[in-house]
ZAGU-20633 format. One record per residue (C-alpha): residue number from 1; residue in three letters; x, z, y. Coordinates in pm, 1 decimal, padded with zeros to 6 digits. Example, Ala and Ser with C-alpha at 12.3 -4.5 7.8 and 13.67 -1.06 7.14 Angstrom:
2
[1 ala [01230.0 00780.0 -00450.0]];
[2 ser [01367.0 00714.0 -00106.0]];
//
This chain:
437
[1 met [-01046.3 00594.4 00815.4]];
[2 arg [-01225.3 00688.1 00494.8]];
[3 thr [-01494.8 00428.7 00430.3]];
[4 pro [-01820.9 00558.2 00280.7]];
[5 leu [-01925.9 00425.1 -00056.9]];
[6 lys [-02091.8 00088.3 -00072.3]];
[7 ile [-02347.6 00279.4 -00276.9]];
[8 arg [-02511.4 00370.9 00054.3]];
[9 arg [-02603.2 00002.1 00101.4]];
[10 ile [-02735.2 -00007.2 -00247.1]];
[11 leu [-02935.7 00311.8 -00189.1]];
[12 ala [-03090.0 00175.6 00136.1]];
[13 thr [-03169.0 -00156.5 -00023.6]];
[14 ala [-03307.8 00010.4 -00327.3]];
[15 val [-03552.8 00209.4 -00133.6]];
[16 val [-03707.7 -00109.6 00009.0]];
[17 ala [-03696.9 -00291.5 -00316.2]];
[18 ala [-03856.6 -00000.4 -00495.2]];
[19 val [-04184.4 -00065.8 -00307.4]];
[20 thr [-04256.2 -00364.4 -00522.3]];
[21 thr [-04024.9 -00317.1 -00824.4]];
[22 pro [-03989.3 00055.7 -00887.8]];
[23 ala [-03958.6 00021.7 -01263.6]];
[24 leu [-03675.5 -00220.2 -01227.6]];
[25 leu [-03490.2 00000.8 -00979.9]];
[26 leu [-03515.3 00307.9 -01196.7]];
[27 ser [-03298.7 00134.7 -01451.1]];
[28 val [-03082.3 -00074.0 -01226.9]];
[29 ser [-02783.9 00150.2 -01189.3]];
[30 pro [-02627.2 00132.0 -01535.3]];
[31 ala [-02723.3 -00236.3 -01573.0]];
[32 leu [-02581.5 -00314.0 -01227.7]];
[33 ala [-02257.4 -00126.6 -01305.3]];
[34 asp [-02218.5 -00318.9 -01633.8]];
[35 ala [-02286.0 -00650.4 -01462.0]];
[36 gln [-02042.1 -00582.5 -01181.8]];
[37 gln [-01773.4 -00474.4 -01426.2]];
[38 ser [-01829.8 -00776.8 -01641.1]];
[39 ala [-01825.1 -01022.4 -01346.1]];
[40 ala [-01511.8 -00858.3 -01205.7]];
[41 ser [-01341.6 -00873.9 -01548.5]];
[42 gln [-01425.4 -01246.4 -01576.1]];
[43 glu [-01307.4 -01311.7 -01226.0]];
[44 arg [-00979.3 -01134.8 -01294.1]];
[45 gln [-00933.8 -01328.3 -01622.7]];
[46 ala [-00990.0 -01664.7 -01448.3]];
[47 gly [-00769.8 -01578.9 -01150.3]];
[48 asp [-00496.1 -01414.2 -01349.9]];
[49 arg [-00471.4 -01665.3 -01628.3]];
[50 asp [-00144.6 -01809.9 -01494.6]];
[51 lys [-00004.6 -01490.1 -01357.1]];
[52 pro [00257.3 -01279.2 -01535.1]];
[53 ser [00141.6 -00950.2 -01674.5]];
[54 ile [00253.9 -00618.1 -01535.0]];
[55 glu [00466.4 -00571.9 -01845.0]];
[56 glu [00633.7 -00910.7 -01785.3]];
[57 leu [00698.9 -00824.7 -01427.2]];
[58 glu [00846.3 -00486.1 -01518.5]];
[59 lys [01074.2 -00655.1 -01772.9]];
[60 ala [01182.6 -00903.9 -01505.2]];
[61 ala [01239.6 -00631.4 -01252.7]];
[62 glu [01445.7 -00435.6 -01512.1]];
[63 gln [01661.2 -00747.7 -01585.1]];
[64 ala [01708.2 -00816.2 -01213.1]];
[65 gln [01821.7 -00453.6 -01162.9]];
[66 lys [02065.3 -00483.3 -01447.6]];
[67 ala [02202.7 -00815.9 -01300.2]];
[68 tyr [02238.0 -00647.2 -00965.6]];
[69 asp [02409.6 -00344.2 -01106.8]];
[70 glu [02653.2 -00577.4 -01282.6]];
[71 ala [02720.3 -00774.2 -00959.9]];
[72 val [02784.0 -00445.9 -00773.8]];
[73 ala [03046.4 -00353.1 -01037.4]];
[74 ala [03204.2 -00702.3 -01017.1]];
[75 glu [03217.1 -00682.3 -00638.1]];
[76 lys [03409.3 -00345.2 -00661.8]];
[77 ala [03649.6 -00485.9 -00917.7]];
[78 ala [03708.1 -00801.7 -00706.7]];
[79 arg [03769.9 -00595.0 -00400.6]];
[80 leu [04036.6 -00394.7 -00589.8]];
[81 val [04203.8 -00725.0 -00687.2]];
[82 val [04195.7 -00849.1 -00326.8]];
[83 asp [04336.4 -00528.9 -00195.6]];
[84 ala [04617.1 -00543.1 -00459.1]];
[85 ala [04683.5 -00910.8 -00388.3]];
[86 leu [04716.0 -00844.4 -00006.1]];
[87 ser [04934.4 -00536.1 -00052.9]];
[88 asp [05309.9 -00550.3 00005.5]];
[89 asp [05358.1 -00375.0 -00318.0]];
[90 ala [05204.9 -00658.6 -00525.6]];
[91 pro [05458.3 -00806.5 -00782.3]];
[92 leu [05454.0 -01144.6 -00631.9]];
[93 ala [05490.2 -01006.1 -00283.0]];
[94 val [05788.5 -00801.2 -00393.2]];
[95 ala [05944.4 -01098.1 -00562.2]];
[96 ala [05882.9 -01313.1 -00245.7]];
[97 ser [06045.0 -01046.0 -00030.7]];
[98 ala [06350.5 -01031.3 -00260.6]];
[99 ala [06382.2 -01409.2 -00268.0]];
[100 lys [06372.2 -01425.6 00112.0]];
[101 lys [06651.0 -01161.4 00140.4]];
[102 glu [06858.2 -01368.5 -00109.3]];
[103 ala [06797.0 -01681.3 00101.1]];
[104 glu [06909.4 -01490.7 00417.1]];
[105 ala [07219.4 -01373.3 00232.8]];
[106 ala [07297.0 -01727.1 00115.3]];
[107 ala [07248.8 -01859.2 00467.9]];
[108 thr [07501.7 -01596.3 00590.6]];
[109 ala [07747.0 -01690.5 00326.5]];
[110 lys [07722.0 -02059.5 00410.1]];
[111 glu [07766.4 -01980.5 00777.9]];
[112 asn [08082.6 -01773.8 00697.0]];
[113 ala [08207.0 -02050.0 00474.2]];
[114 asp [08152.1 -02314.8 00743.2]];
[115 thr [08334.6 -02103.9 00996.8]];
[116 ala [08628.3 -02051.3 00749.7]];
[117 leu [08650.3 -02429.4 00688.5]];
[118 ala [08654.7 -02495.2 01064.2]];
[119 asp [08931.3 -02241.0 01112.0]];
[120 ala [09136.5 -02394.0 00826.7]];
[121 lys [09102.1 -02735.0 00978.1]];
[122 ala [09197.7 -02604.9 01315.6]];
[123 ala [09504.1 -02439.5 01174.4]];
[124 leu [09614.5 -02754.9 01002.3]];
[125 ala [09579.7 -02960.5 01317.7]];
[126 ala [09769.5 -02697.6 01514.0]];
[127 leu [10089.9 -02730.3 01309.1]];
[128 pro [10384.8 -02854.3 01516.5]];
[129 glu [10584.8 -03161.5 01424.0]];
[130 thr [10871.2 -02933.5 01335.8]];
[131 ala [10657.7 -02760.9 01065.0]];
[132 ser [10811.1 -02771.5 00722.6]];
[133 asp [10664.6 -02948.2 00428.2]];
[134 glu [10576.5 -02613.4 00271.0]];
[135 glu [10382.2 -02507.3 00582.5]];
[136 lys [10194.0 -02846.0 00587.2]];
[137 ala [10109.4 -02811.1 00221.9]];
[138 ala [09984.5 -02457.4 00268.7]];
[139 ala [09760.1 -02555.0 00558.4]];
[140 glu [09617.5 -02856.7 00370.5]];
[141 lys [09551.6 -02635.2 00065.7]];
[142 ala [09361.6 -02379.8 00291.2]];
[143 val [09142.2 -02656.9 00422.3]];
[144 ala [09063.4 -02780.1 00069.8]];
[145 asp [08987.2 -02430.9 -00051.0]];
[146 ala [08757.6 -02370.3 00246.6]];
[147 glu [08579.4 -02696.1 00188.3]];
[148 ala [08511.9 -02599.2 -00176.8]];
[149 val [08381.2 -02260.9 -00065.4]];
[150 ala [08163.3 -02426.9 00201.0]];
[151 val [08018.6 -02670.6 -00042.9]];
[152 ala [07935.5 -02398.0 -00292.2]];
[153 ala [07774.8 -02187.2 -00016.2]];
[154 ala [07562.0 -02480.8 00100.9]];
[155 ser [07446.4 -02528.5 -00258.3]];
[156 ala [07363.2 -02166.7 -00304.6]];
[157 lys [07176.0 -02154.9 00022.4]];
[158 thr [06966.3 -02456.2 -00082.5]];
[159 ala [06882.8 -02291.9 -00410.6]];
[160 ala [06799.6 -01962.6 -00248.6]];
[161 asp [06579.2 -02139.7 00015.4]];
[162 glu [06389.8 -02316.7 -00263.4]];
[163 lys [06351.6 -01991.8 -00469.1]];
[164 ala [06227.4 -01804.9 -00158.6]];
[165 ala [05975.5 -02084.6 -00073.0]];
[166 ala [05840.0 -02086.5 -00430.5]];
[167 ala [05813.4 -01710.4 -00437.3]];
[168 val [05638.0 -01697.1 -00097.0]];
[169 lys [05396.6 -01979.7 -00205.6]];
[170 ala [05316.7 -01796.9 -00534.9]];
[171 ala [05233.9 -01479.6 -00339.3]];
[172 asp [05023.3 -01668.0 -00087.9]];
[173 asp [04838.6 -01864.5 -00366.9]];
[174 ala [04757.8 -01533.5 -00539.0]];
[175 arg [04618.2 -01388.2 -00213.5]];
[176 val [04414.2 -01697.7 -00145.9]];
[177 ala [04281.1 -01709.1 -00501.4]];
[178 ala [04181.0 -01340.2 -00488.0]];
[179 val [04009.9 -01390.2 -00156.8]];
[180 arg [03819.9 -01694.5 -00281.8]];
[181 glu [03711.4 -01509.0 -00604.2]];
[182 tyr [03595.6 -01216.6 -00388.1]];
[183 asp [03390.1 -01447.4 -00173.3]];
[184 lys [03221.2 -01584.2 -00488.8]];
[185 val [03154.7 -01232.0 -00613.1]];
[186 gln [03006.1 -01141.6 -00273.4]];
[187 lys [02773.7 -01438.6 -00284.4]];
[188 ala [02678.5 -01352.9 -00638.8]];
[189 leu [02602.5 -00999.2 -00526.4]];
[190 ala [02383.8 -01120.4 -00241.3]];
[191 ala [02201.7 -01350.7 -00475.9]];
[192 ala [02144.1 -01066.0 -00723.0]];
[193 leu [02016.5 -00846.8 -00451.3]];
[194 lys [01776.7 -01104.5 -00333.1]];
[195 ala [01652.4 -01163.9 -00689.6]];
[196 lys [01617.0 -00787.9 -00739.9]];
[197 glu [01415.2 -00750.4 -00423.3]];
[198 ala [01190.0 -01039.7 -00511.2]];
[199 ala [01127.3 -00899.1 -00861.7]];
[200 asp [01055.0 -00551.1 -00717.4]];
[201 lys [00815.9 -00698.9 -00466.7]];
[202 ala [00636.9 -00912.6 -00727.7]];
[203 leu [00590.7 -00606.3 -00942.5]];
[204 ala [00474.2 -00391.3 -00644.2]];
[205 asp [00229.8 -00662.9 -00533.3]];
[206 ala [00089.4 -00698.4 -00879.4]];
[207 lys [00042.1 -00324.0 -00913.8]];
[208 asp [-00132.0 -00316.4 -00574.7]];
[209 glu [-00364.4 -00598.9 -00689.5]];
[210 glu [-00414.1 -00449.1 -01032.4]];
[211 pro [-00785.4 -00365.8 -01078.1]];
[212 glu [-00861.3 00002.5 -01072.6]];
[213 glu [-00966.1 00172.9 -01382.1]];
[214 pro [-01349.2 00217.2 -01414.0]];
[215 asn [-01461.6 00545.2 -01282.8]];
[216 glu [-01525.7 00802.4 -01536.2]];
[217 pro [-01835.2 01011.4 -01545.5]];
[218 gly [-01761.0 01352.4 -01390.8]];
[219 asp [-01523.3 01222.0 -01118.1]];
[220 cys [-01780.2 01371.0 -00874.6]];
[221 val [-01991.5 01674.3 -00940.9]];
[222 pro [-02344.5 01777.3 -00834.0]];
[223 glu [-02333.6 02032.3 -00554.2]];
[224 asn [-02660.8 02194.7 -00478.6]];
[225 lys [-02486.6 02433.6 -00239.5]];
[226 leu [-02430.5 02138.8 -00003.7]];
[227 asp [-02746.5 02166.9 00198.9]];
[228 thr [-02883.2 01894.5 00438.7]];
[229 val [-03193.2 01995.3 00638.9]];
[230 val [-03374.3 01809.8 00903.9]];
[231 lys [-03532.7 01998.5 01185.5]];
[232 gly [-03765.7 01865.3 01453.1]];
[233 leu [-03875.8 01547.6 01283.5]];
[234 pro [-04254.6 01524.4 01341.3]];
[235 ser [-04497.6 01463.5 01065.6]];
[236 lys [-04661.9 01203.3 01288.8]];
[237 ile [-04460.2 00941.5 01473.6]];
[238 val [-04607.5 00700.2 01725.8]];
[239 ala [-04488.2 00336.1 01725.8]];
[240 gly [-04291.2 00259.7 02046.9]];
[241 ser [-04174.2 00623.4 02083.3]];
[242 thr [-03827.3 00786.7 02072.1]];
[243 thr [-03788.5 01103.5 01878.2]];
[244 asp [-03496.5 01346.4 01898.4]];
[245 phe [-03437.4 01577.6 01609.2]];
[246 ser [-03141.2 01723.0 01425.8]];
[247 leu [-02978.6 01752.8 01084.1]];
[248 arg [-02788.3 02061.3 00974.0]];
[249 val [-02537.8 02022.8 00692.1]];
[250 thr [-02430.7 02352.3 00538.8]];
[251 asn [-02140.2 02422.8 00297.8]];
[252 gly [-02271.0 02695.5 00078.9]];
[253 thr [-01958.0 02702.0 -00134.3]];
[254 lys [-01647.3 02914.3 -00072.9]];
[255 lys [-01420.4 02604.9 -00036.6]];
[256 thr [-01359.1 02376.0 00253.2]];
[257 met [-01505.4 02029.8 00227.8]];
[258 asp [-01267.3 01792.5 00393.2]];
[259 glu [-01518.4 01532.2 00482.6]];
[260 val [-01894.2 01553.7 00450.9]];
[261 tyr [-02113.9 01238.8 00492.7]];
[262 pro [-02483.7 01309.7 00558.0]];
[263 phe [-02722.3 01031.9 00459.2]];
[264 val [-03043.5 00959.2 00645.6]];
[265 tyr [-03268.3 00656.2 00580.8]];
[266 phe [-03619.5 00579.1 00701.8]];
[267 his [-03859.5 00381.1 00486.0]];
[268 ala [-04217.5 00290.5 00565.5]];
[269 thr [-04505.2 00053.9 00482.0]];
[270 asp [-04824.5 -00033.6 00664.9]];
[271 asn [-05153.5 00116.6 00551.8]];
[272 gly [-05187.5 -00156.2 00296.1]];
[273 gly [-04891.9 -00023.0 00127.6]];
[274 tyr [-04708.2 -00347.4 00058.2]];
[275 asn [-04572.9 -00459.6 00399.1]];
[276 val [-04229.5 -00295.2 00432.9]];
[277 ile [-04155.3 -00214.2 00803.0]];
[278 asp [-03811.7 -00038.1 00766.9]];
[279 asp [-03666.8 -00275.6 01027.7]];
[280 ala [-03888.9 -00115.2 01292.7]];
[281 phe [-03686.1 00205.5 01262.3]];
[282 his [-03364.2 00243.3 01471.1]];
[283 leu [-03163.3 00559.9 01410.4]];
[284 gln [-02857.9 00695.2 01615.1]];
[285 trp [-02640.0 01004.3 01573.3]];
[286 ser [-02402.7 01211.0 01777.5]];
[287 thr [-02225.6 01545.4 01742.1]];
[288 ser [-02052.3 01788.1 01982.5]];
[289 ala [-01724.9 01645.8 01866.5]];
[290 ser [-01844.0 01292.1 01904.5]];
[291 pro [-02115.9 01304.6 02184.6]];
[292 thr [-02148.3 00923.1 02223.2]];
[293 trp [-02469.8 00797.7 02044.0]];
[294 lys [-02369.2 00568.7 01754.9]];
[295 asn [-02595.9 00349.9 01536.6]];
[296 val [-02659.0 00469.0 01180.7]];
[297 lys [-02562.5 00192.1 00940.5]];
[298 tyr [-02688.7 00194.6 00585.9]];
[299 gly [-02778.5 00561.4 00626.8]];
[300 thr [-02425.1 00675.6 00705.3]];
[301 val [-02400.7 00965.6 00949.0]];
[302 gly [-02069.9 01119.3 01049.9]];
[303 pro [-01846.2 01222.9 00883.9]];
[304 val [-01835.1 01593.6 00952.2]];
[305 asn [-01464.6 01694.2 00907.2]];
[306 ser [-01323.0 02015.4 00761.7]];
[307 leu [-01656.0 02194.8 00691.0]];
[308 lys [-01540.7 02538.4 00576.8]];
[309 gly [-01713.0 02731.8 00309.5]];
[310 gly [-02016.9 02927.5 00430.7]];
[311 ser [-02022.9 02736.5 00761.3]];
[312 his [-02259.8 02458.4 00893.2]];
[313 ala [-02252.2 02169.5 01137.5]];
[314 asp [-02533.3 02005.7 01329.6]];
[315 val [-02582.2 01638.8 01389.8]];
[316 lys [-02812.3 01518.2 01658.1]];
[317 leu [-03041.2 01232.2 01556.1]];
[318 arg [-03243.5 00990.8 01773.1]];
[319 leu [-03515.4 00769.2 01620.2]];
[320 lys [-03657.3 00474.5 01801.0]];
[321 val [-03954.7 00292.1 01660.6]];
[322 asp [-04056.5 -00060.2 01760.9]];
[323 ala [-04385.7 -00066.2 01958.6]];
[324 lys [-04511.9 -00351.3 01745.7]];
[325 ala [-04482.6 -00148.1 01421.5]];
[326 pro [-04821.8 -00120.9 01249.7]];
[327 ala [-04984.6 00206.2 01149.3]];
[328 gly [-04866.6 00323.5 00814.7]];
[329 his [-04683.9 00585.1 00617.0]];
[330 gly [-04312.1 00669.7 00568.7]];
[331 val [-04054.4 00881.9 00420.7]];
[332 ala [-03707.4 00993.0 00554.6]];
[333 phe [-03453.9 01034.7 00273.3]];
[334 val [-03190.7 01294.5 00349.7]];
[335 ala [-02886.1 01380.2 00138.3]];
[336 gly [-02520.4 01455.8 00166.7]];
[337 glu [-02194.0 01403.8 -00015.7]];
[338 tyr [-01836.9 01508.5 00037.4]];
[339 ile [-01482.9 01385.5 -00040.9]];
[340 asn [-01180.3 01610.1 -00035.5]];
[341 asp [-00813.1 01521.6 00029.2]];
[342 asp [-00748.5 01564.1 -00342.8]];
[343 glu [-01014.2 01301.6 -00407.8]];
[344 ser [-01256.0 01559.3 -00562.2]];
[345 cys [-01607.4 01479.2 -00454.2]];
[346 gly [-01968.1 01552.9 -00504.6]];
[347 gly [-02307.8 01584.9 -00332.4]];
[348 asn [-02666.2 01681.2 -00349.9]];
[349 phe [-02989.0 01504.6 -00438.6]];
[350 pro [-03191.4 01328.9 -00167.5]];
[351 glu [-03484.7 01506.0 -00021.5]];
[352 glu [-03795.6 01339.7 00120.0]];
[353 tyr [-03956.4 01408.6 00460.1]];
[354 ala [-04295.2 01228.5 00469.6]];
[355 phe [-04465.1 01125.4 00789.5]];
[356 asp [-04752.1 00922.8 00924.1]];
[357 leu [-04679.7 00624.2 01146.8]];
[358 leu [-04936.1 00592.7 01422.6]];
[359 pro [-04999.6 00279.5 01632.1]];
[360 ala [-04846.4 00243.9 01983.7]];
[361 gly [-05036.8 00445.6 02248.9]];
[362 ser [-05172.7 00707.0 02005.0]];
[363 thr [-05178.1 01072.9 02123.7]];
[364 pro [-05175.0 01287.4 01810.3]];
[365 asp [-05278.5 01650.1 01816.9]];
[366 asp [-05139.0 01945.1 01641.6]];
[367 val [-04820.7 01767.9 01508.6]];
[368 asp [-04616.8 01981.2 01273.9]];
[369 asp [-04262.8 01917.9 01166.9]];
[370 ala [-04219.6 01716.7 00858.1]];
[371 glu [-04122.9 01936.2 00567.7]];
[372 pro [-03899.0 01841.0 00268.3]];
[373 asp [-04052.2 01767.9 -00065.7]];
[374 lys [-03788.4 01901.1 -00305.5]];
[375 thr [-03967.3 01766.7 -00610.5]];
[376 lys [-03728.5 01545.5 -00799.0]];
[377 pro [-03917.3 01247.4 -00935.7]];
[378 gly [-03841.0 01106.2 -01276.2]];
[379 thr [-03923.3 01130.7 -01640.9]];
[380 pro [-03757.3 01311.0 -01932.0]];
[381 asp [-03591.9 00983.5 -02018.6]];
[382 thr [-03472.4 00905.8 -01661.7]];
[383 lys [-03126.1 01033.9 -01590.2]];
[384 pro [-02892.6 00965.4 -01304.6]];
[385 gln [-02559.4 00820.6 -01414.6]];
[386 gly [-02393.0 01147.2 -01331.2]];
[387 gly [-02568.0 01302.3 -01629.6]];
[388 thr [-02832.4 01518.4 -01446.2]];
[389 ser [-03184.4 01485.0 -01564.1]];
[390 asp [-03511.0 01611.9 -01410.2]];
[391 thr [-03855.6 01636.5 -01553.7]];
[392 ala [-04127.4 01466.4 -01352.0]];
[393 ser [-04369.3 01692.6 -01176.1]];
[394 asp [-04745.9 01660.1 -01228.6]];
[395 ser [-04801.3 01574.6 -00864.7]];
[396 gly [-04680.6 01269.4 -00681.1]];
[397 ser [-04366.8 01293.6 -00476.0]];
[398 leu [-04569.1 01273.2 -00150.9]];
[399 ala [-04860.6 01480.2 -00253.9]];
[400 asp [-04685.2 01810.6 -00177.0]];
[401 thr [-04572.6 01697.6 00169.5]];
[402 gly [-04912.9 01701.9 00331.5]];
[403 ser [-04918.1 01329.5 00401.9]];
[404 ser [-05270.7 01210.8 00472.7]];
[405 ser [-05224.9 00897.7 00259.0]];
[406 pro [-04953.2 00936.6 -00000.4]];
[407 leu [-04864.2 00598.3 -00148.8]];
[408 pro [-04747.4 00540.1 -00504.1]];
[409 gln [-04505.2 00284.3 -00375.5]];
[410 leu [-04331.9 00549.1 -00162.5]];
[411 ala [-04316.9 00782.1 -00459.4]];
[412 ala [-04150.4 00514.8 -00663.3]];
[413 ala [-03910.9 00445.8 -00382.1]];
[414 ala [-03825.0 00815.4 -00367.7]];
[415 gly [-03758.2 00804.6 -00747.1]];
[416 ala [-03536.3 00510.7 -00713.2]];
[417 ala [-03347.2 00662.7 -00426.3]];
[418 leu [-03306.1 00980.8 -00632.7]];
[419 val [-03163.1 00794.6 -00928.1]];
[420 leu [-02935.4 00576.0 -00721.6]];
[421 gly [-02832.3 00863.8 -00502.8]];
[422 gly [-02745.2 01056.0 -00816.2]];
[423 ala [-02538.9 00761.5 -00932.3]];
[424 ala [-02361.0 00746.1 -00608.1]];
[425 val [-02281.0 01119.4 -00603.5]];
[426 tyr [-02195.6 01186.2 -00967.5]];
[427 thr [-02019.0 00875.5 -01109.3]];
[428 val [-01859.8 00692.5 -00816.6]];
[429 arg [-01513.6 00799.3 -00693.1]];
[430 arg [-01481.5 00766.7 -00315.6]];
[431 arg [-01181.9 00566.6 -00204.8]];
[432 arg [-00999.7 00703.7 00095.1]];
[433 ala [-00869.0 00500.5 00392.2]];
[434 gly [-00807.2 00747.2 00667.1]];
[435 ser [-01054.2 00965.4 00857.9]];
[436 ile [-01308.8 00939.7 01144.2]];
[437 ser [-01295.2 01210.4 01396.1]];
//
């Protein structure tokens, strides 16, 4: 939802305050803006004194990204080492395989030598008593030769077994070392990723919290082709009554206004002119798209969505006045502003509809509709912050409305509303947060 500007609250409050301090209100906008900016700046300085700057956070994020990139590269390299170490083609694996084959061959040789020795011994034992000395000597020599071969084969087998065991151990140790190193690299990569994410988040959070740049004049533009006209508001209103009337907002431009926010605020005083009775007025609004009656808060009505160029929309309004409200005089301030999806914005000056407030039980005759006074109060030295200036008219702001008792206080209030309304429309950028249907 797009939230209307807080300036609406300022405007509504200003209208009331202008009754007693019009001169102050006519100059409050720039002073208030400067004060708010100064206070906000001091608050930021106090709160951010121990916080790293955006530049420092950007540098930290850059360093964290670099460390992460290096960790990714190290992980890839370590994975290649592991794959090579676990491969059967690894040099140590090849050596271990050859050593195991040599050990197997030595074992076979020893087995054959042992068999030959056993056969020689059996042949010697099988000689008959009639065997000659030459036969006995030959058999004994065969046994001795077989024993020598068996001893040598046993020794070779032992050496081959030891060599094979050492080669297998070397290959296994290399594999284990590669896997352990890879585990360290993986943990380092995870830590680098965590540090990178933390640095990125800290930077993003800081940017989100970074104060927005002050609004430059000209962000919004005056748009006199945005027309807001009230119909059916009586020029005499009885306390305790309920009055239905309407507001028509017209987009006189050729472009669609994505969201239009009409503004309606009732201000009144008793006949003495100093007792403000705004709280006695309760305003509600509804439209065909949103038929449920809703309370008007701080003058906000709508919004009206997607108002095409050359088209208009009607808003129903219902005013209830407390029965205890005293007789007096009042003014309804009516204006409008728009905000587009591209954040361009603007609006028109408030217009004043003056009326008399009659005591409860009155039955007025010949009640006409209140008509707008389009005179823009001010002096040659009074300019809204948007840069628009208007020369004061010779007549009071209520004198042209037909009000039976125009009050200087109401005229001053209208002037204050005009100035502050201009400030709202011409120098304050609306911040979007969605849309109200």
